[in-house]
C-alpha positions in Angstrom: -3.9 19.6 -7.3 -1.8 17.1 -6.5 -3.4 13.8 -8.0 -0.1 11.9 -7.2 -2.0 9.8 -4.2 -5.4 9.2 -6.1 -3.0 8.1 -9.7 -0.9 6.0 -7.3 -4.4 4.2 -5.8 -5.8 4.0 -8.8 -2.6 2.0 -10.4 -2.1 -0.3 -7.3 -5.7 -1.2 -8.0 -5.3 -1.8 -11.5 -2.1 -4.2 -10.5 -4.9 -5.7 -8.5 -7.0 -6.3 -11.5 -4.4 -8.1 -13.2 -3.4 -10.7 -10.4 -6.8 -11.4 -9.8 -7.5 -12.1 -13.4 -4.4 -14.5 -13.3 -5.1 -16.2 -10.2 -9.0 -16.4 -11.9 -8.1 -17.7 -15.3 -5.0 -19.7 -13.9 -3.0 -17.9 -16.3 0.7 -19.6 -15.9 -0.4 -22.0 -13.9 -0.4 -19.0 -10.7 -3.5 -20.6 -9.1 -2.4 -24.1 -8.7 1.5 -22.6 -7.4 -0.7 -21.7 -4.1 -3.1 -24.1 -2.2 -5.7 -21.6 -1.9 -5.1 -20.0 -5.5 -8.7 -19.5 -6.5 -9.6 -18.0 -3.0 -6.6 -15.3 -3.9 -8.9 -14.0 -6.9 -11.6 -13.5 -4.8 -9.7 -11.5 -2.3 -7.8 -9.5 -4.9 -10.7 -8.8 -7.1 -12.2 -7.4 -3.9 -8.9 -4.9 -3.3 -8.6 -4.1 -6.7 -12.5 -3.1 -7.0 -12.3 -0.8 -3.2 -8.4 0.6 -4.8 -10.1 1.5 -8.4 -13.1 3.2 -6.7 -11.4 4.9 -4.4 -8.8 6.4 -6.7 -11.1 7.0 -9.2 -13.1 9.0 -7.0 -10.2 10.6 -5.9 -9.5 12.0 -9.1 -12.9 13.0 -9.9 -12.7 15.3 -6.4 -12.3 19.1 -7.5 -10.7 20.6 -4.5 -12.4 23.9 -3.5 -10.1 27.4 -3.5 -10.1 27.1 0.3 -9.1 23.7 0.3 -6.1 24.3 -1.8 -5.3 26.9 0.7 -5.4 25.1 3.2 -3.7 22.4 1.9 -0.7 24.6 1.2 -0.6 25.8 4.2 2.9 25.4 6.3 1.1 24.4 9.4 -1.3 21.5 8.2 1.8 20.2 6.1 4.0 20.0 9.5 0.6 18.3 10.8 0.4 15.6 7.9 4.4 15.3 8.2 4.2 14.2 11.7 1.3 12.6 11.3 3.0 10.4 8.7 6.0 9.8 10.8 4.5 8.7 13.9 2.5 6.2 11.3 5.4 4.6 9.8 6.4 4.6 13.7 3.6 2.4 14.0 4.0 0.5 11.1 7.7 -0.2 11.4 6.3 -2.0 14.8 3.2 -3.8 14.1 4.5 -5.2 10.7 7.2 -7.5 12.9 4.6 -8.2 15.5 2.1 -9.2 12.9 4.6 -11.4 11.2 5.3 -13.1 14.5 2.2 -14.1 16.1 0.7 -15.9 13.0 4.7 -18.0 12.7 4.9 -18.2 16.7 0.9 -20.3 15.9 2.4 -22.4 13.6 -0.2 -20.4 10.6 1.7 -18.9 8.1 4.6 -20.8 6.4 8.0 -19.1 5.2 7.2 -17.9 2.5 4.5 -15.8 4.4 6.8 -14.8 6.6 9.2 -13.4 4.1 6.6 -11.7 2.9 6.2 -9.6 6.1 10.2 -9.5 6.2 10.1 -7.8 3.2 7.2 -5.3 3.3 9.0 -4.2 6.7 12.5 -4.1 4.5 10.6 -1.8 1.3 9.4 0.3 3.8 12.3 1.4 5.8 14.6 1.8 2.1 11.6 3.8 1.1 11.8 5.3 4.1 15.7 6.0 3.8 16.1 7.0 0.0 13.1 9.7 1.0 15.4 11.1 3.9 18.6 10.9 1.5 16.2 13.1 -1.4 15.2 15.7 0.8 18.4 16.1 2.3 19.8 17.0 -1.5 17.0 19.2 -2.4 16.9 21.0 1.2 
């Protein structure tokens, strides 16, 4: 059974929870550093709650024998890989467009724009690293 996605989801939820607490209690003046720092605690808290709940449910789910067979079926693996590739391609187009619209409308700061660019760069580096790893192992 592969619990990796559930563990990753749960881990990110815990990180969001830590960030929520940092903003809520203004640890190190982090809430003062942002114009809407207090609101960040609510947004991060909601994300943390959703991620933790989803991660716990995913960890608690015990797949049936049929689900395990289907999960490892070559056809389903190929379909999943194709869907992931297409989703990444869509993501690679939507992130820059999503960043550009608020920038043009003057609704995002330079820091916000750099966050969008950083997400795109990290995703692309991960994509290249996964390809390199797959080429070494295959």
